[in-house]
FIPAPA-607989 format. One record per residue: residue number from 1; residue in three letters; chain; x, y, z of N, C-alpha, C in turn. Coordinates in nm, 3 decimals, decimal comma, m for minus. Atoms other than C-alpha are relative to their C-alpha. Layout:
+-----+-----+----+---------+---------+---------+---------+---------+---------+---------+---------+---------+
:   i :  aa : ch :    n_px :    n_py :    n_pz :   ca_px :   ca_py :   ca_pz :    c_px :    c_py :    c_pz :
+-----+-----+----+---------+---------+---------+---------+---------+---------+---------+---------+---------+
: NUM : Ala :  A :       X :       Y :       Z :       X :       Y :       Z :       X :       Y :       Z :
...
+-----+-----+----+---------+---------+---------+---------+---------+---------+---------+---------+---------+
This chain:
+-----+-----+----+---------+---------+---------+---------+---------+---------+---------+---------+---------+
:   i :  aa : ch :    n_px :    n_py :    n_pz :   ca_px :   ca_py :   ca_pz :    c_px :    c_py :    c_pz :
+-----+-----+----+---------+---------+---------+---------+---------+---------+---------+---------+---------+
:   1 : Leu :  A :   0,054 :  m0,031 :   0,131 :  10,317 :   8,995 :  11,486 :   0,075 :  m0,077 :  m0,108 :
:   2 : Met :  A :  m0,078 :   0,067 :   0,104 :  10,603 :   8,843 :  11,284 :  m0,037 :  m0,148 :  m0,009 :
:   3 : Lys :  A :   0,040 :   0,141 :   0,005 :  10,501 :   8,489 :  11,384 :  m0,133 :  m0,015 :  m0,073 :
:   4 : Phe :  A :   0,128 :   0,005 :   0,069 :  10,151 :   8,564 :  11,257 :   0,020 :   0,018 :  m0,150 :
:   5 : Val :  A :  m0,024 :  m0,025 :   0,142 :  10,283 :   8,700 :  10,927 :   0,063 :  m0,124 :  m0,065 :
:   6 : Val :  A :  m0,066 :   0,119 :   0,053 :  10,507 :   8,395 :  10,880 :  m0,096 :  m0,118 :  m0,007 :
:   7 : Asn :  A :   0,096 :   0,110 :  m0,004 :  10,227 :   8,156 :  10,975 :  m0,141 :   0,058 :   0,012 :
:   8 : Pro :  A :   0,130 :  m0,067 :  m0,006 :   9,898 :   8,325 :  10,880 :  m0,113 :  m0,092 :   0,045 :
:   9 : Asp :  A :   0,104 :   0,091 :  m0,045 :   9,703 :   8,011 :  10,979 :  m0,022 :   0,008 :   0,151 :
:  10 : Ser :  A :   0,016 :  m0,009 :  m0,145 :   9,764 :   8,081 :  11,346 :  m0,100 :   0,110 :   0,034 :
:  11 : Ser :  A :   0,105 :  m0,095 :  m0,036 :   9,484 :   8,266 :  11,521 :   0,056 :   0,122 :   0,071 :
:  12 : Ala :  A :  m0,061 :  m0,112 :  m0,070 :   9,715 :   8,485 :  11,728 :   0,148 :  m0,026 :   0,016 :
:  13 : Pro :  A :  m0,143 :   0,019 :  m0,021 :  10,087 :   8,543 :  11,769 :   0,025 :  m0,066 :   0,134 :
:  14 : Gln :  A :  m0,033 :   0,070 :  m0,123 :  10,225 :   8,301 :  12,026 :   0,148 :  m0,030 :   0,003 :
:  15 : Glu :  A :  m0,140 :   0,033 :  m0,016 :  10,573 :   8,244 :  12,161 :   0,012 :  m0,150 :   0,021 :
:  16 : Ser :  A :  m0,025 :   0,142 :  m0,017 :  10,711 :   7,893 :  12,140 :   0,150 :  m0,021 :   0,010 :
:  17 : Ser :  A :  m0,141 :   0,028 :  m0,015 :  11,044 :   7,770 :  12,266 :   0,036 :  m0,137 :  m0,054 :
:  18 : Glu :  A :  m0,026 :   0,133 :   0,054 :  11,006 :   7,424 :  12,111 :   0,064 :   0,010 :  m0,137 :
:  19 : Val :  A :  m0,067 :   0,004 :   0,129 :  11,239 :   7,350 :  11,822 :  m0,007 :  m0,143 :  m0,052 :
:  20 : Asp :  A :   0,008 :   0,130 :   0,064 :  11,168 :   7,061 :  11,588 :   0,130 :  m0,022 :  m0,075 :
:  21 : Pro :  A :  m0,130 :   0,019 :   0,065 :  11,510 :   6,921 :  11,489 :  m0,011 :  m0,040 :  m0,146 :
:  22 : Asp :  A :   0,018 :   0,038 :   0,139 :  11,366 :   6,791 :  11,160 :  m0,048 :   0,116 :  m0,086 :
:  23 : Asp :  A :   0,047 :  m0,116 :   0,074 :  11,235 :   7,135 :  11,063 :   0,112 :   0,103 :  m0,003 :
:  24 : Trp :  A :  m0,115 :  m0,089 :   0,008 :  11,558 :   7,302 :  10,967 :   0,034 :   0,025 :  m0,145 :
:  25 : Val :  A :  m0,039 :  m0,037 :   0,136 :  11,708 :   7,467 :  10,663 :   0,059 :  m0,121 :  m0,072 :
:  26 : Gly :  A :  m0,046 :   0,112 :   0,080 :  11,758 :   7,204 :  10,396 :  m0,080 :  m0,127 :   0,019 :
:  27 : Ser :  A :   0,079 :   0,120 :  m0,024 :  11,520 :   6,951 :  10,547 :  m0,139 :   0,030 :   0,055 :
:  28 : Ser :  A :   0,129 :  m0,040 :  m0,055 :  11,205 :   7,141 :  10,638 :  m0,115 :  m0,047 :  m0,090 :
:  29 : Ser :  A :   0,118 :   0,043 :   0,076 :  10,877 :   6,983 :  10,532 :  m0,089 :   0,120 :  m0,033 :
:  30 : Lys :  A :   0,080 :  m0,119 :   0,024 :  10,723 :   7,331 :  10,547 :   0,054 :   0,086 :  m0,114 :
:  31 : Ala :  A :  m0,065 :  m0,090 :   0,094 :  10,972 :   7,495 :  10,310 :  m0,021 :  m0,037 :  m0,146 :
:  32 : Gly :  A :   0,016 :   0,042 :   0,140 :  10,924 :   7,291 :   9,994 :   0,133 :  m0,039 :  m0,063 :
:  33 : Leu :  A :  m0,119 :   0,057 :   0,065 :  11,167 :   7,126 :   9,754 :   0,099 :   0,106 :  m0,047 :
:  34 : Ala :  A :  m0,091 :  m0,102 :   0,055 :  11,309 :   7,438 :   9,586 :   0,076 :   0,071 :   0,112 :
:  35 : Thr :  A :  m0,065 :  m0,070 :  m0,111 :  11,380 :   7,617 :   9,914 :   0,101 :  m0,089 :   0,069 :
:  36 : Asn :  A :  m0,094 :   0,093 :  m0,063 :  11,539 :   7,308 :  10,067 :   0,123 :  m0,022 :  m0,088 :
:  37 : Ala :  A :  m0,113 :   0,018 :   0,091 :  11,755 :   7,261 :   9,756 :   0,093 :   0,122 :   0,005 :
:  38 : Glu :  A :  m0,081 :  m0,123 :  m0,010 :  11,871 :   7,626 :   9,775 :   0,075 :   0,004 :   0,132 :
:  39 : Ala :  A :  m0,064 :   0,001 :  m0,131 :  11,946 :   7,585 :  10,145 :   0,118 :  m0,098 :   0,002 :
:  40 : Lys :  A :  m0,109 :   0,098 :   0,006 :  12,154 :   7,272 :  10,082 :   0,117 :   0,054 :  m0,082 :
:  41 : Leu :  A :  m0,105 :  m0,061 :   0,082 :  12,347 :   7,457 :   9,811 :   0,075 :   0,105 :   0,081 :
:  42 : Phe :  A :  m0,062 :  m0,100 :  m0,087 :  12,411 :   7,743 :  10,054 :   0,092 :  m0,067 :   0,101 :
:  43 : Leu :  A :  m0,080 :   0,069 :  m0,101 :  12,536 :   7,501 :  10,322 :   0,125 :  m0,063 :  m0,062 :
:  44 : Lys :  A :  m0,115 :   0,061 :   0,069 :  12,764 :   7,331 :  10,070 :   0,109 :   0,105 :  m0,027 :
:  45 : His :  A :  m0,095 :  m0,104 :   0,041 :  12,928 :   7,663 :   9,975 :   0,023 :   0,109 :   0,104 :
:  46 : Val :  A :  m0,008 :  m0,108 :  m0,099 :  12,909 :   7,865 :  10,299 :   0,144 :   0,040 :   0,031 :
:  47 : Asp :  A :  m0,140 :  m0,036 :  m0,029 :  13,286 :   7,847 :  10,363 :   0,060 :   0,082 :  m0,113 :
:  48 : Ala :  A :  m0,050 :  m0,076 :   0,114 :  13,366 :   7,968 :  10,012 :  m0,062 :   0,140 :  m0,003 :
:  49 : Ile :  A :   0,067 :  m0,131 :  m0,006 :  13,109 :   8,248 :  10,050 :   0,067 :   0,087 :   0,106 :
:  50 : Arg :  A :  m0,066 :  m0,074 :  m0,109 :  13,276 :   8,350 :  10,379 :   0,136 :   0,053 :  m0,047 :
:  51 : Val :  A :  m0,131 :  m0,043 :   0,049 :  13,623 :   8,362 :  10,217 :  m0,016 :   0,114 :  m0,100 :
:  52 : Leu :  A :   0,023 :  m0,105 :   0,100 :  13,490 :   8,566 :   9,925 :  m0,045 :   0,130 :   0,067 :
:  53 : Trp :  A :   0,051 :  m0,120 :  m0,066 :  13,302 :   8,808 :  10,153 :   0,111 :   0,074 :   0,074 :
:  54 : Gln :  A :  m0,107 :  m0,062 :  m0,077 :  13,616 :   8,872 :  10,360 :   0,118 :   0,045 :  m0,085 :
:  55 : Ser :  A :  m0,113 :  m0,033 :   0,089 :  13,841 :   8,927 :  10,056 :   0,005 :   0,150 :  m0,033 :
:  56 : Asn :  A :  m0,018 :  m0,140 :   0,042 :  13,984 :   9,263 :   9,946 :  m0,075 :   0,027 :  m0,130 :
:  57 : Thr :  A :   0,071 :  m0,016 :   0,127 :  13,833 :   9,207 :   9,602 :  m0,147 :   0,031 :   0,026 :
:  58 : Met :  A :   0,142 :  m0,024 :  m0,030 :  13,484 :   9,190 :   9,750 :  m0,021 :   0,137 :   0,061 :
:  59 : Arg :  A :   0,013 :  m0,136 :  m0,056 :  13,543 :   9,510 :   9,947 :  m0,004 :   0,104 :  m0,112 :
:  60 : Lys :  A :  m0,001 :  m0,092 :   0,114 :  13,623 :   9,686 :   9,618 :  m0,131 :  m0,009 :  m0,079 :
:  61 : Val :  A :   0,126 :   0,021 :   0,073 :  13,321 :   9,534 :   9,446 :  m0,116 :   0,060 :   0,079 :
:  62 : Trp :  A :   0,109 :  m0,050 :  m0,084 :  13,095 :   9,622 :   9,740 :  m0,009 :   0,153 :  m0,006 :
:  63 : Ala :  A :  m0,002 :  m0,147 :   0,008 :  13,201 :   9,987 :   9,716 :  m0,072 :   0,050 :  m0,126 :
:  64 : Lys :  A :   0,066 :  m0,037 :   0,126 :  13,055 :   9,989 :   9,362 :  m0,131 :  m0,075 :  m0,020 :
:  65 : Arg :  A :   0,120 :   0,085 :   0,010 :  12,744 :   9,784 :   9,440 :  m0,119 :   0,068 :  m0,068 :
:  66 : Ala :  A :   0,112 :  m0,070 :   0,064 :  12,505 :  10,053 :   9,314 :  m0,002 :  m0,022 :  m0,151 :
:  67 : Met :  A :  m0,008 :   0,023 :   0,144 :  12,627 :   9,985 :   8,961 :  m0,063 :  m0,134 :  m0,039 :
:  68 : Ala :  A :   0,054 :   0,134 :   0,028 :  12,503 :   9,625 :   8,988 :  m0,135 :  m0,022 :   0,068 :
:  69 : Asn :  A :   0,129 :   0,009 :  m0,067 :  12,183 :   9,698 :   9,185 :  m0,001 :  m0,108 :   0,108 :
:  70 : Val :  A :  m0,010 :   0,094 :  m0,112 :  12,296 :   9,493 :   9,488 :  m0,078 :   0,057 :   0,118 :
:  71 : Ile :  A :   0,083 :  m0,043 :  m0,113 :  12,054 :   9,512 :   9,781 :   0,087 :   0,014 :   0,125 :
:  72 : Asp :  A :  m0,082 :  m0,026 :  m0,118 :  12,211 :   9,664 :  10,094 :  m0,016 :  m0,105 :   0,109 :
:  73 : Ser :  A :   0,022 :   0,099 :  m0,107 :  12,057 :   9,400 :  10,321 :   0,084 :  m0,126 :  m0,019 :
:  74 : His :  A :  m0,088 :   0,115 :   0,020 :  12,284 :   9,138 :  10,162 :   0,117 :   0,004 :   0,098 :
:  75 : Lys :  A :  m0,113 :  m0,015 :  m0,092 :  12,562 :   9,277 :  10,381 :  m0,035 :  m0,056 :   0,138 :
:  76 : Glu :  A :   0,043 :   0,051 :  m0,132 :  12,362 :   9,195 :  10,695 :   0,007 :  m0,152 :   0,005 :
:  77 : Tyr :  A :  m0,002 :   0,146 :   0,005 :  12,328 :   8,833 :  10,589 :   0,142 :  m0,053 :  m0,012 :
:  78 : Leu :  A :  m0,137 :   0,046 :   0,020 :  12,690 :   8,799 :  10,476 :   0,083 :   0,014 :   0,128 :
:  79 : Arg :  A :  m0,068 :  m0,014 :  m0,130 :  12,808 :   8,922 :  10,817 :  m0,041 :  m0,111 :   0,098 :
:  80 : Glu :  A :   0,058 :   0,097 :  m0,094 :  12,597 :   8,650 :  10,982 :   0,006 :  m0,144 :  m0,053 :
:  81 : Leu :  A :  m0,005 :   0,132 :   0,062 :  12,705 :   8,341 :  10,783 :   0,004 :  m0,114 :   0,102 :
:  82 : Ser :  A :  m0,009 :   0,106 :  m0,101 :  12,794 :   8,138 :  11,093 :  m0,135 :  m0,026 :   0,065 :
:  83 : Arg :  A :   0,133 :   0,015 :  m0,062 :  12,456 :   8,205 :  11,252 :  m0,099 :  m0,062 :  m0,099 :
:  84 : Leu :  A :   0,094 :   0,048 :   0,099 :  12,266 :   8,141 :  10,929 :   0,022 :  m0,147 :  m0,036 :
:  85 : Ser :  A :  m0,029 :   0,138 :   0,037 :  12,440 :   7,809 :  10,868 :   0,002 :  m0,095 :   0,119 :
:  86 : Ser :  A :   0,000 :   0,086 :  m0,119 :  12,413 :   7,676 :  11,224 :  m0,124 :  m0,087 :   0,002 :
:  87 : Ser :  A :   0,111 :   0,096 :  m0,002 :  12,190 :   7,377 :  11,290 :  m0,118 :   0,048 :   0,084 :
:  88 : Asp :  A :   0,111 :  m0,050 :  m0,081 :  11,981 :   7,575 :  11,541 :  m0,050 :   0,136 :  m0,049 :
:  89 : Phe :  A :   0,043 :  m0,128 :   0,056 :  11,921 :   7,874 :  11,311 :  m0,151 :   0,007 :  m0,012 :
:  90 : Arg :  A :   0,139 :  m0,035 :   0,022 :  11,575 :   8,027 :  11,325 :   0,000 :   0,148 :  m0,036 :
:  91 : Pro :  A :  m0,002 :  m0,141 :   0,040 :  11,508 :   8,356 :  11,143 :  m0,060 :   0,090 :   0,107 :
:  92 : Ser :  A :   0,051 :  m0,100 :  m0,094 :  11,463 :   8,657 :  11,366 :  m0,098 :   0,091 :  m0,075 :
:  93 : Ala :  A :   0,090 :  m0,097 :   0,063 :  11,206 :   8,928 :  11,301 :   0,081 :   0,090 :  m0,095 :
:  94 : Arg :  A :  m0,086 :  m0,083 :   0,085 :  11,493 :   9,138 :  11,161 :   0,037 :  m0,074 :  m0,130 :
:  95 : Asp :  A :  m0,032 :   0,079 :   0,119 :  11,595 :   8,857 :  10,923 :  m0,117 :   0,002 :  m0,099 :
:  96 : Ile :  A :   0,119 :   0,004 :   0,085 :  11,241 :   8,840 :  10,791 :  m0,025 :   0,135 :  m0,065 :
:  97 : Leu :  A :   0,022 :  m0,134 :   0,055 :  11,210 :   9,215 :  10,749 :   0,102 :   0,038 :  m0,106 :
:  98 : Leu :  A :  m0,105 :  m0,031 :   0,097 :  11,539 :   9,231 :  10,557 :  m0,008 :  m0,089 :  m0,124 :
:  99 : Ala :  A :   0,008 :   0,095 :   0,112 :  11,447 :   8,939 :  10,329 :  m0,075 :   0,061 :  m0,117 :
: 100 : Arg :  A :   0,068 :  m0,046 :   0,121 :  11,343 :   9,005 :   9,973 :  m0,029 :  m0,121 :  m0,086 :
: 101 : Ala :  A :   0,036 :   0,103 :   0,098 :  11,166 :   8,782 :   9,728 :  m0,036 :   0,071 :  m0,129 :
: 102 : Arg :  A :   0,026 :  m0,066 :   0,128 :  11,163 :   8,877 :   9,363 :  m0,140 :  m0,036 :  m0,047 :
: 103 : Thr :  A :   0,133 :   0,021 :   0,055 :  10,816 :   8,921 :   9,223 :  m0,010 :   0,072 :  m0,133 :
: 104 : Thr :  A :   0,011 :  m0,059 :   0,134 :  10,711 :   9,000 :   8,868 :  m0,144 :   0,032 :  m0,037 :
: 105 : Arg :  A :   0,141 :  m0,032 :   0,029 :  10,335 :   9,043 :   8,894 :  m0,064 :   0,056 :   0,126 :
: 106 : Val :  A :   0,070 :  m0,055 :  m0,116 :  10,080 :   9,204 :   9,123 :  m0,047 :  m0,115 :   0,089 :
: 107 : Val :  A :   0,040 :   0,101 :  m0,098 :  10,028 :   8,997 :   9,438 :  m0,071 :   0,070 :   0,115 :
: 108 : Lys :  A :   0,076 :  m0,057 :  m0,112 :   9,765 :   9,075 :   9,701 :   0,008 :  m0,097 :   0,118 :
: 109 : Glu :  A :  m0,008 :   0,079 :  m0,123 :   9,825 :   8,948 :  10,055 :  m0,102 :   0,055 :   0,098 :
: 110 : Gln :  A :   0,098 :  m0,043 :  m0,100 :   9,552 :   8,959 :  10,319 :   0,036 :  m0,059 :   0,136 :
: 111 : Tyr :  A :  m0,031 :   0,042 :  m0,136 :   9,612 :   8,941 :  10,693 :  m0,107 :   0,053 :   0,094 :
: 112 : Arg :  A :   0,087 :  m0,046 :  m0,107 :   9,394 :   8,967 :  11,001 :   0,082 :  m0,005 :   0,129 :
: 113 : Val :  A :  m0,076 :  m0,010 :  m0,124 :   9,569 :   9,087 :  11,316 :  m0,088 :   0,071 :   0,102 :
: 114 : Asp :  A :   0,083 :  m0,057 :  m0,107 :   9,375 :   9,149 :  11,636 :  m0,135 :   0,049 :  m0,052 :
: 115 : Gly :  A :   0,131 :  m0,033 :   0,052 :   9,048 :   9,154 :  11,441 :  m0,002 :   0,108 :  m0,106 :
: 116 : Ile :  A :  m0,009 :  m0,104 :   0,103 :   9,171 :   9,413 :  11,192 :   0,053 :  m0,063 :  m0,128 :
: 117 : Asp :  A :  m0,041 :   0,054 :   0,129 :   9,195 :   9,317 :  10,824 :   0,098 :   0,095 :  m0,068 :
: 118 : Phe :  A :  m0,101 :  m0,075 :   0,074 :   9,500 :   9,429 :  10,628 :   0,013 :  m0,059 :  m0,139 :
: 119 : Glu :  A :  m0,031 :   0,044 :   0,135 :   9,566 :   9,412 :  10,256 :   0,131 :   0,065 :  m0,041 :
: 120 : Met :  A :  m0,128 :  m0,052 :   0,046 :   9,913 :   9,448 :  10,111 :   0,013 :  m0,038 :  m0,147 :
: 121 : Tyr :  A :  m0,017 :   0,023 :   0,144 :   9,983 :   9,483 :   9,738 :   0,146 :   0,013 :  m0,036 :
: 122 : Asp :  A :  m0,135 :  m0,003 :   0,054 :  10,315 :   9,397 :   9,581 :  m0,017 :   0,014 :  m0,150 :
: 123 : Val :  A :   0,022 :  m0,024 :   0,142 :  10,324 :   9,545 :   9,232 :   0,104 :  m0,069 :  m0,087 :
: 124 : Gly :  A :  m0,092 :   0,086 :   0,073 :  10,618 :   9,325 :   9,132 :   0,109 :   0,072 :  m0,075 :
: 125 : Gly :  A :  m0,113 :  m0,048 :   0,077 :  10,962 :   9,396 :   8,999 :   0,049 :   0,138 :   0,038 :
: 126 : Gln :  A :  m0,056 :  m0,134 :  m0,016 :  11,170 :   9,710 :   8,983 :  m0,092 :   0,100 :  m0,070 :
: 127 : Arg :  A :   0,084 :  m0,103 :   0,062 :  11,007 :  10,038 :   8,883 :   0,013 :  m0,004 :  m0,152 :
: 128 : Ser :  A :  m0,022 :   0,004 :   0,145 :  11,162 :  10,005 :   8,536 :  m0,068 :  m0,120 :  m0,065 :
: 129 : Glu :  A :   0,064 :   0,120 :   0,052 :  10,992 :   9,662 :   8,500 :  m0,151 :   0,009 :   0,001 :
: 130 : His :  A :   0,145 :  m0,012 :  m0,008 :  10,638 :   9,787 :   8,571 :  m0,058 :   0,019 :  m0,139 :
: 131 : Arg :  A :   0,064 :  m0,010 :   0,131 :  10,400 :   9,751 :   8,278 :  m0,131 :   0,072 :   0,011 :
+-----+-----+----+---------+---------+---------+---------+---------+---------+---------+---------+---------+
């Protein structure tokens, strides 16, 4: 199901063990310029991010994360920096489910899975931002 959601053009979820070495974070033709630029920035700073995440200061800040509206799933990604920055990284179903993309308007997504049509509405933003 996750492969279908990620690639809605496919007619049915299929497993594939082939990995295209040119389709990777920072150089993927499927991702687009902005995503590739963000990925390259991440790769450039991954060691500094790791040092910061492992610091005592960050442990203190993390304990007060509710004050800054930090998403809990960030911890999952910060624990997995080596995996995320490896040249053979491919997002797992869990990675995709934990991912968040900020939205600010109503977005309707339509999917067809096993002949059943689904509609999903994202109303955008935090509850306090709804208009």
